[in-house]
N, C-alpha and C positions, 0 to 999 in steps of 0.2 A: 222187283228191285227198282228203285228210282234211277232215272238216267243220271250218270255221273261219268267223269273222265279221270277219277282217281280210284285206284284199287289197292293202295298200300295199306299195310297193317298199322293201326294207330299206335303211338308210343305212349309209355307211361309218364314221360316228362314233357313239359310244355312251359312256355313263358307266360307269366301272369303279371301284368303291369310292368313288363320289362325285366322281371326277375325269374330265373329258371327254377322250377319247382316240380314236385311229383304230383300228378293228377290223381293217381290211385284208382278208386272205383268209378271215377268220373271219366274213365277211358272210353272214347267213342268207338264206333264199329269200323268196318272196312271203308277205306277212303275218307275217314274222318266223319262219316255220317253217324248221327246219334242212333243209339239202340232204341229198341221198342220201349216206350214209356220213359225214355231219358230226356230231361230238359237241359237245354244249353244255357249256361250262365253267361252274363255279359262280362267281357274282359275290361271294359272301360267304364268311366262314369257316364251319367245320363246326358250331361251337357256336351256340346260339340267340342272337338279338339282345340279349335281356335280360341274357345273361351276358358281353357284351363290355365290356372295361374302358374303351374310348374313348367309350362312349355315356354321356350324362348320367344320373345317378341322380335319384331323387325328392328327396332332400335337397339336391342341387346345384341342381335346378330351383327348389325353395322358397327357397333362398338368393338366387338371381338375381331372383326375384320381390320379395323383401324389400329388395333393393338400391335406393338412391336416388341413387347417384353412378355415372356411367358415363364419366367423363372420362379422358383419357389423362394419366397422371402426368407431371409436369414433371421436368426435370433439376435444378431448383433448389429449395431448401427452407430453412427457418429452423432453425438449431441454436444453442441458448442465446441466442436473440434476435438472431442474426447471420445475414444471408443468405449462403448458400454453396452450392456445387455438390455434390449428393449422389453423383453418379457411378454406380458399379456397384450401389449400394443402392437404385436406383430401383424403386419398387413397381409393381404391375400396374394393371389397369383399376379405376378408382374408388378408388385408393389402397390396395387390398387387396394383401397380400404375395403374392409368387409362391410356387410350389411349392418347399418346402425353404428359403425365405428367412426369416431371423429379423430382426426390427426392433431396431435398436440404440437405446439411450436417447439422447434429444436434450438432456437437461439433467440437473442433479444430482438424485439420488434424494431429497434433502431436500425434504419437502412444501412446496409453494408457499403453502398456506393460512396457514402461520405466518409468512410473509414479506410479508404485505399485498399479495399478487399481484404483487410486483415480480420482475424477472428475477434469476437467481442472481448474475450479474456485478455487480448493483447492491447486492443485499442482503448478500452476503459479500465485498464489496470489501475487499482488504487483510486478509483473515482466513485463517489457515492453521492446520492441526493439526500439532503437532510430536511425533514419536515418537523415542525412543532405541533404536537397533538396532546390530547387529554382524553381520559375516559372516566366515567362516573361509576363509583363502586358503592354498593349498598352496604350499610353497616347495621346489622340487626342487633337487637338486645342492648342498645346503648341509648340512654336518654339525652346524652350531650350532643350526639351527632347522628343524623339519619343516613347521610351519604358522605362520600369523600370525592373530591376532585383531584385526581392524580395526573400530574404533568409528566410528559415523556417525550423522547426523541425517536423518530422513525427514520431509519437509514435504508435506502434502496441502492444496492450495489449494481452498477450497470454491467459489470463483466459477466455475471451469471444470473441476474434477476432475482437475487436473494434479498431478504428483508430481515432487519434486526431492530428490535425495540429496546431502548434503554431508558430507564427512569433515573433522573439525577437524584443523588443522595442529598437528603436534608438533615439537619442536625436534630438529634433527639426525636426522630419521627416514630421510633418503635416498630417500624416495618422493615422488612428485608427489601432493600432497593438495589439498583444497579441494572444488570442485564435482565430485562423482563421476558423477552423472547429471543432465543439464540438465533444466530444467522442461519437462515434456511429458506427454501422456497415454500411459500404459504399458498395453499389452494384457495380458490374462490368458494364462497358459501354455496350450499346446495341450491339448485340442482346442478350447478356447474363445478362440482368438486373435482372433476378430472382436469380442469384447467387451473393455471396459476396466475397470480397477480403479475402484471407487467407495468410498464411506465405509464400507459394511458389510463390506468385505473386510479391514478393519484391526481388530486386537485385540492385547492384550499376551500375551506368551508364545506367539506364533504365528509360523510360518514363512511367508515370502512370497518368491515367485520373481519377480525383476525382471530381465528380459533374461538369463535362464539363470543368474542368480546368486542364491543363496538368502540372504535376510536374516532374522534372528530379532529380533522386537520385544521389548524388555525393559521399557520404561517410557514414560510420556508426561508432558506438562506439565499443570498444573492446568486451563488453559483447555480442553485437549482432553478431559480427564476430565469436566469439567462439561458440555461439549457432548454427549458420548455419553450422559451421564445424562439430559439433557433429551430425547434421542431414544428413551430407554428401552432402550439397549444396555448390558449389564452387562460391564464390563471385568474381565479376569483380574488376579490379583495380579502385582506387579512381580517380576522375576527378576534375579539378579545376572549380570553379564557375566563369563565365565570369564577367568582370568589368561592373559596372553600370556607364554610361556616366555622369549622373547628379551628382551622389555621388562623382565621381572623380573631377568634377568641384568645388563642395563645399569644398572638401578637399584641393584643391589648394588655394582657397580663405582663408581658415583658416590658412594654412601654411604661407601666406603672412602677416597675422595679427600677428602671433607669433613672438617674438623677435629672432633675429639671435644669440644673445649671451644670454644664460640663466641667470636668476637672481640668486643671492646667496640664497641658501635654508636655512631657519631658521626653524628647526624642534623643535617646542615646544609641539607638540601633544604627543610625546612619553613620556616625563616627566609627562604630565597630565594623560595619561592612566595608567602609572605605579604607580603613587603616589596619585591618586585622593582619597579624603576623608581620607587622612592620615595627622594627625596634631600632632606636638610636643607641649607638654605643660610644661611650666616652671613657678614656683612660684617665684616671684621677690620682691625686697624691694627697694623703693625709699626713701632715707633719706633726707627729706626736713625740718629737724629740725633747720637748720642754718638760715632759713628765718624767718621773723616775723610771729608769729602765725602758724608756720609750725610744722609738726610732721612726724614721719615715716609712710609711706603709703605702703600698700601691693597691689601688682599687679599680674596679671596672663597674661603671654605672650604666644600667640599661633603662632607657625611657621608652615605654610602650605607648605608641600613638593611638591605640584603639581605645584606651580608657584613661590616659594621662597618669599612669602609675609609674613608680620608680622602684628598681631593684638593684642592689649593690652586692658585688662579690669581691672578696679579697684575694689578691695574688700572693701566694706563699712561695718565697724563693727556696731553693734547696738548702737543707740543713739550717732552717731558720730557728728551730727550737720551739715553734708555736704550734698549738693544737689547730688542726685543720677543721674549720667550721663550714657547713654547707653554704651559709649566706651571712653577709655582713648586715644587710637590711632586707627584710622580707618585702615582697611586692605590695606596695600600698601608695597612696597619695602622700607626698612629702610636703608638710606645711613650711612656709617660709620663716615664721616667727616661733619656731619650736626651740626649746621646750616650753609649753604653756601648761596651765592648770588642766587637769583631766576633766573632760565634759561629763555631765551627768547623763544617764540613759534617757533618750528621748529629747535631749536638748538640741541636738543637731538633726534636723529632719528636712525632707524636701518640701513639705507643705506645712502651713501653720493654720490652726483652727482658732478663731477668736472666741466664740462662745458656744456653750452647749445648753440648749433650751429643752427642758424636760418638764412635762406636766402629766397629770393623770388623765386629762381629757384629750390631749394632743399627742401626736407621735414625736419622737426625738428628732431634732433638727441640728445639723452641723453647718456652721457658717465658715466658708473658706476665706482666708485672708489673702486677697489678691495683691495687696500692697506689701505683704511680708513684713508687717510691723513687728519689731522685736526679734526678727530672725537672726540667727548667729551666722555670720559670714566668716569663713576660714580660708585665707588666701594660700594656695598651694602652687608649687612650681609647675610651669608650663614649658613647652619646648622653646618658646621665645626667650625664656630666662636662662637657658643653658648655652653658654658661649665659651670658646676656648680662652683661658686666662681668668675666668670669673670664679668666685668662691661660691660654694653651695653649702648651706647650713643643714647638716644632717644631724638633727637632734642635738645641736650644740657643738658639733665637730666641724671645723672648717676644712672643706675638701676643695681642692683646686683642680679644675678641668684642664688637662695638659694636651690631650690628643684625641682624635676621633677617627672612625673608619671611613671608607669611601661612600657607603650608603648615607651616612650622616652628613658628609660634605655635600652630596647631591641633594639631600632634602633641604638644607639651609640655602643652597645655591638657587634652587628652583622656587622656594617659597618666600625667602626673605632677601634674595639677591646678594648674599654675602659671598665674597671671593677670597677673603683673607683667612687662611687656616694655618697660620704659623704656629707650630707646636711650642709648648713651653719647655725649655731645657732645664731639667732639675737633676740630671745625672752627670757625673763626670765622664769624659770620654773613656771608653774601655781601654785597658792596658793591652798593647799589642802582644800577641803570643810570640814567644821566642821561636826563632827558626829551628826546625827539626833537622839537625845535621845527620847526614847519612855517612856511615863509615866507608872508606874506600874499598874497592874490590880487592879480595885477598887471593884470587887466583884459583879458588876451588869452585868447580862447576861453572855454569854460565853466569853472566852478570845479572840477568833477570832473576835467576833462581836465588842467588845470594842476596839480592835486594828484598825479595819476599820474606826472607828469614829475619830481616830487620824491621818489618812492618807489623809483626804480630808475634805472639808467643807460639802459636801453632803455624808453622810455615805452610803456605799453600803453593801449588805449582803455578807458574806464570800463565796467565790467560792468553789464549790465542784469539786473533780476530776472526771469529767464525763467520760473520757476515761477509767479510772480504773473501774468505775461502769459498763460500757458496756462490758468490757473484763471479769470481774470477777462475773458478775451477773449470776443468775441461767439460764442454757440453757439445756432444756431437762432433762435428768437424771443426768447431771453434776450440782450439787447443789452449788459448790464452798463454802461450809461451813465445817469448821474443828470442829469435835466434840470430846470431851475428857470426860472420867469419872473421877471424882475428889472426894476426901474426905477432910473434914475439919480438919485442924491441930489445935487441942485443947486438953485440959486435961479432958474435960467433957466426961463421958462415953456415954452419950446419943448422943452427937454431933459426936462422933467418928464413929458411925454406920450409919450416914446419907450419902447417895450417891447422888451426884450432876452430872448434865450433863452441861458442859461448851461449848457453841457454839461460834465460832469465824467466823464472816461473812467477807469474803475476799473482797467484793465489796466496803465496806466503813469502814473497820477496827473496827466494833462494836462487843460487847460481850454481850451475854445473858446467864443467869444461870437458870437452871430448876432442881427442886428436885423431885425425884421419891417418890410418896406417899407410905407409909408402914402402914399396919394395926397394930393397938394397939401399935404404937410407941410413941404416945403422941405428935407428930410433924405433923403439917399440911403441906402437900407437895404442889407442884405447882410452880408458877413463883417465883424465889428467887431474881433475878436481871433483871430489864427491859433492853431491848436491847439499847445499847448506847456505846459511847467511854469511856474508863476507863483510868484514869491517873495512872502513875506509882507512887508507894509510895515514901515518903522521899523527896518531892519537896515543895518548899516554895509556899504559896498560893498567896501572893501579890508581884509579881515580874514583871519585864519588858519583859522578854523572855517568849515565849509560853511554856506551859507545855508539857512534853513528855507523849505519850500514848502507851499502849501496842500494839505491832506489831505481825504479825504471827510468827516471829522468836523467840518471847518470850514464845511461847507455845510449849511444847514437853513433852513426858512422863518422869516423874521425876521432872518437874519444879514446883516451888511454886509461886502461884499468890496471891497477896493481893488485895481483892475486898471488898470495904466498910469496911476496917479495919479488915477483916477476911482473914485468910490464907487458901488457898486450895492447896492440893497436887494432881497433875495430875497423876493418877495411870494407866490409860488405854486410848487407842485411837481406834476408829473404823477402819475398813478395808479401807474405802474411804480416811480417813485422812492419814493413813500410806502410801497408794499408791500415794496420791497427793504429799506428802513431798518427797518421793523417786523419783517421776518423775520430780520434780522441785528441784533437789539437789543443784542447783546453788543459790537458795534463802534460803534453809534450810541446813546449814552446818552440823547439827547433823544427817541428813539423807543421807549424802554423803558417799557412801560405800568406795570410793577411799581414802577419807580423814581418815576414820576409819582404813583402812588397813595400811596407812602410820604411823598412831599413834601407832599401835601394832608393826610394824616393827622397830620402834625406841626404843623398850624396851631394857633394858640391858640384858646381857647374863644370869645373875642370875634369872631374871624374866622368861625368856624363858625356862630355865632348870626347874624351879619350875612348870611352866605350863605343860611341857612334863611329869614330874613325876606325876602331879595330874591327867592327862588324862590316864596314864598307871594304876594308882591306881583305878580310877573309872571304867575302862574298862579292867578287867583282861582277858576277853575272846578275846580281840583284835578284836572286831566286827566293830569298826569304828563309833559307835553311843554312845551318852551320853545324859542324860536328860537335858532339857532346863533350868529348875530351878537350877540344879547343876552347869551347866556352867555359868549361869548368876551370881550366887553368887560368884563364883570364880573370874570372870573377874572384878566385882565391888570391890572385896577385893584386887585383884592384882594391880589395877590402880584406885585410888580414883578420878582422873580427868575424867575417863570414865563415861559418864552419862547413866542413865537407857535407854534412847531412843536410844543411839548409840549401846548398847548391843542388844536391841530388833531388830534394823535394821540389825545388823550383823548376828544374829541367824536366822532371817526370811529367809534369802537367802539360808540357808543350813538346813532348818527345814523339817523333814519328819514325817508324821503322818500316821500310819497304821490303816486301818479300821478293825474292828473285823470280823473274818472269820465266815460266816454263812453256815450252812449245806444246800446242794442242795435239799435233800429230804424235809427238813423243809420248804424251800421256795416254792417248788412245792405244798406241802400240804396246805400251807397258800393260795396260788393262787387258787387252786381248791376249797378251802373252800369259798373264796370270790365269785367265779363264781357260785358255787352251791347255795349260799344264794341269789344271784341276779337272779337265774334261767336263766343263760346264756347257750344256747344250739346251737348257730349259728356257730359251728365249721366248718361245711361244707362250709358255705358262706365265712368264714374267710380264709379257704384253697383256695377257688376259687379266692379270691382277691389277695392272695399271688402268685398264679400261673399266674394270669393275668398280674401282675407286672413283673414276672420273664419271660421275653421274650426269653432269651437264654436257658431256662430250665436247669439252673445250681443248682437249689434247694437252692440257697442262695440269700439274699438281703442285702442291706446296713442297718445300724442302723437307719438312718434317714427315709428310706422308711418303715421299720418295725414299727417305732413309728407312722408315718403318717397313715398307714393302720389300726393299732390297734385303733387309736383314731377315724378314720372315721367309723369303724365298732362298735364303742362304747363298747370296751372291758372294763368291770367294774373292773379295777384293779387300786390301788393307783399308782401314778407316780413313786415314789421311788421303789416300788416293781417291776413295769414293767421294769424300767431301769436296776435293778439288775438282773432280769431274762434274759434280752437281753444280758447283759455283760457275763453271764454264758455260753450261747449258741453261743457267738460270737467268731470268729477267726479273730482277727484284727478288720477290719471294716465290715466284712461280718457275717451274722447270718444264721444258718441253720433253716429255718422256719418249716421244717417237724419235726425236733426234738423238736422245741418250741411248736408246736401244740400238739404233742404226750404227752408232759410233762404237759400241762395245761388242757388236755381233761379229765374231771372228769367222763365222761360217759364210756369211753373205758378203761382208765388207772387210776383207782381209787387208791389213796394212803391212808396212815394211817390218822386217825383223829388227829386234832391239838387241843391244849388247848386254852381257851379264852385269856390267857396271850400272847401267840404268835401272835394271830390275832390282839389284841389290840396294839401290838408293831408296826405294820405296819399301822394300821388305824389312829394313831395319828402322821402321817408324820415321823415315824421312829426316835423317840427320845429315847435315852439311859438313863438309870438311872446313878446315880453318880458312881456306881462301874463299869459301862460299858464304861466310857469315857477313851480312850487310852491315854497314856502319850506321850507328845511331845518330840521327840528326835532330836538331832542335829548331822549331819554328819560331825564330826570334821576332818576326813581325808580330805574331800574336802575343809574344811575351812583352814586347815594348808597349803594345796597345793596352794590355791589361795593367801595366804599371803606371804609364804616364798619360794614357788617353790618346785619342786619334790626333788631337791638336799638336802634340809634341812630336809626332812623326811626320815630318814634312821635308821637302828637299832643301829648304833654307837652313834648317837646323843641322843638316849633315855637311854643311860647308861645301855644297856643290857636288856631293858624292852621288846624287841621283837616286836617293831612296824614295820610292813611291809608296805613299800610304794607302792608295786605293787598291793595291794588290794584296792587302793583308787578308789572309785566308780566314774563314769563319770557323774552321774546325779547331776545337780546343781539346787537348788531351791526347794521349796515345791511342793507337789502334787497339 
């Protein structure tokens, strides 16, 4: 046995050239030693390992070490910004091209840096390069022509590098022309058929092979030339297209057919294109009363500016007894000297031939008469011959032009400068229609219903103003109902104390009256007058004209209404009514503040002096305020024409009402008493809610946020009391919530006890007794300043009363 260090039993499987396979009968002996007579085959090739082509070289190993991508390439990729399947051009591992594979360009070769990094299909949208080219086509089996030169246009679209070839159509060519090659990417000729044409493959005087057909580029348009110049590409000089022999022969034949001396050109198309669909209209009169059974007849003449033709229609009055014909004169040129002898056929022509020379040896020749010797000239009416008042000869009938329309006047005004278009009066003035008398109202039904029965055989119900109803009907909180408090004007002591509410509905001008019930008055309250339209008093019942009804302008404070023979004095209006009348001052003159100012400014100097003395007397402290009732009585006494409503509107703009001052300690004591009775102890939770809302940790919150948090935490305080407390601790729109919590915390900061009367004052929604209602005061400083201006308010105009204009407050309007 040979010396060895391996004593294992050989296996039936082994690796051969790196591939596991079964060795079979080639199995060696113990320890891998060959058996007797067994020859060992080589596992590798004869040349050294370093010389094998399938082993990686050092450069390949370095390249693999430098690689940072080892992904398997996908079948999909982006081409010109569009996702699409790449198919057979799929690269290898990490995106590296396979052996022998060439990467195709994904986008235009135009640099993207000059396009603001936008894709080519956005930058070059609707932009194409245009080249003039031709190709030579062989014509077999034709003795007249051996080849053809076919001209075409090559368009290169920059957005996707597509090419389109178009052959211009020529007349009577006998070939199918137009789009020669549809727009598509065209590959380069072999052996580069995997690549496509791009912008750098184009140049002038260069041959291009497109689908095995050779095109020669001869020229390009200015846009293409400028584009190549910006790219730095120099284009060759343009070349001429060679002549086509067959086209040259056809041109010579056409030249022989054409006359040597051109015909006289009659340009009638320009007049048609300039004045097509433009027609002058005249109203005419043909006086045929001299003939038997004749009478004046009205006509309408139409003059067509496109071809100077005239058309006439007759106007048939009702019950004329004449047959209605479509036209009085068909559209044609109207000669001035008609009627004339009928012309023979061919006598009136546009051109005149002098001689006709014919011989057996020579061709026929026609000589055109350029001087128009012997031509027949027929003078026809033009637009310059048609004027108002002139007569037009319509084949022997004298027609007078009496009137024209606006377009006709504009035409003669702009073209001929005519301004006088006075119509010719040929009709007697129309007889005025007799007045249609309406019978008086008979008392049955409403007046409008009775009137409709007199306006037609079939009576129709009176129409209501639906637009007014839709505009003035109730919409949300806007009721469009004017309400006034009124008292009855009577000498009866019982009726004097009765209070009524008069409502005027703006949607249909109806009025309803309601009486407030009063206990132990002896009068039953409720509905006094059902809703409906009310007539004004003092009108006759049975008359032809419709009665007048009360309108919104008849209702104002101080007015007296007569309803069902009872007089009512309007003493007061609610806030909505006053605001509505002031907002619609153009409809309600007594609520127009500017009109009231002008009325006061028109006072005489004596009235103004009396007014200043009165204000100085009622305001000795020169505070600028005066009671509303005092000022109202003085204005009504000073000017009897000034109504109660006008004084109310004037004083409302300068009215100021001060709320009674309440003690802070009393408010806090009442608030603590409310919280203590409701057993409210969630002050810590309320503090956390305030702190959570205060993200900037400023210890202040807005009034709206404070009210929202208090309501969300169910703070058992009346709304009026809560708002008053927040106003006390507020600085502008911000509230110090720490001070607010310390003030209402009855556990830590207990205040003095309160009486039931103080608590009841806030529990019933903060109502005051009669003695606690403050008096309404008017800021007459601001009133005088807005009426007369600052210059009128000075100490000298007050006769030494000491009225100082510099103390005029800037605040205008009530709180």
